[in-house]
C-alpha positions as CSV (number, residue, x, y, z in Angstrom):
1,M,-40.7,38.6,25.2
2,F,-38.8,36.2,27.5
3,N,-40.1,33.1,29.1
4,K,-40.7,33.6,32.8
5,N,-38.1,30.9,33.6
6,M,-35.4,32.7,31.6
7,K,-33.0,34.9,33.4
8,R,-32.8,38.6,32.3
9,L,-29.7,40.6,31.8
10,P,-29.1,42.5,35.1
11,L,-30.0,46.2,35.2
12,A,-26.7,46.9,37.0
13,S,-24.9,45.6,33.9
14,M,-26.9,48.0,31.8
15,E,-26.0,50.8,34.1
16,N,-22.3,49.9,33.8
17,I,-22.4,49.8,30.0
18,L,-24.2,53.2,29.9
19,K,-21.9,54.8,32.4
20,K,-18.8,53.9,30.4
21,S,-20.1,55.9,27.5
22,S,-21.5,58.9,29.3
23,N,-20.9,61.0,32.4
24,I,-24.5,61.4,33.5
25,R,-26.9,59.5,35.7
26,I,-29.0,56.8,34.1
27,S,-32.7,56.4,34.6
28,E,-34.3,53.0,35.3
29,S,-36.3,53.3,32.1
30,A,-33.1,53.8,30.1
31,K,-31.5,50.7,31.7
32,K,-34.6,48.7,31.0
33,E,-34.8,49.9,27.4
34,L,-31.1,49.0,26.8
35,R,-31.8,45.5,28.3
36,E,-34.7,45.0,25.9
37,V,-32.7,46.0,22.9
38,L,-29.7,43.8,23.9
39,E,-31.9,40.8,24.7
40,S,-33.7,41.2,21.3
41,E,-30.3,41.4,19.5
42,I,-29.1,38.3,21.3
43,K,-32.3,36.4,20.3
44,Q,-31.6,37.3,16.7
45,I,-27.9,36.5,16.7
46,S,-28.1,33.2,18.6
47,P,-29.9,31.0,16.1
48,K,-27.7,32.3,13.3
49,A,-24.5,31.7,15.3
50,Q,-25.8,28.2,16.1
51,E,-26.1,27.5,12.3
52,F,-22.4,28.5,11.9
53,A,-21.4,26.2,14.8
54,E,-23.4,23.3,13.4
55,H,-22.0,23.8,9.9
56,S,-18.6,23.5,11.5
57,K,-19.8,20.3,13.2
58,R,-19.7,21.8,16.7
59,K,-22.3,22.0,19.5
60,T,-20.7,25.1,21.0
61,I,-21.1,28.6,19.7
62,K,-17.7,30.3,19.6
63,K,-16.6,33.8,19.2
64,Q,-15.9,33.3,15.5
65,D,-19.6,32.2,15.0
66,I,-20.8,35.5,16.6
67,E,-18.3,37.4,14.5
68,M,-19.5,35.7,11.3
69,V,-23.1,36.7,12.1
70,L,-22.2,40.3,12.8
71,N,-20.1,40.6,9.6
72,F,-22.5,38.6,7.4
């Protein structure tokens, strides 16, 4: 899925996200699955957000570009 040179989202971050929405322990497989889902979403959102940024003649993706993708 990811190039070996690309950094992955930290599993500790996945645990923090999951703990904020539940009061139970989180398995390693659950953390890894959440990471896979989030990385997949990021890969889908990023090119679309880039299009919005480029349309606005910017090289930087801003919050508004992400919001546009999510609300499109």
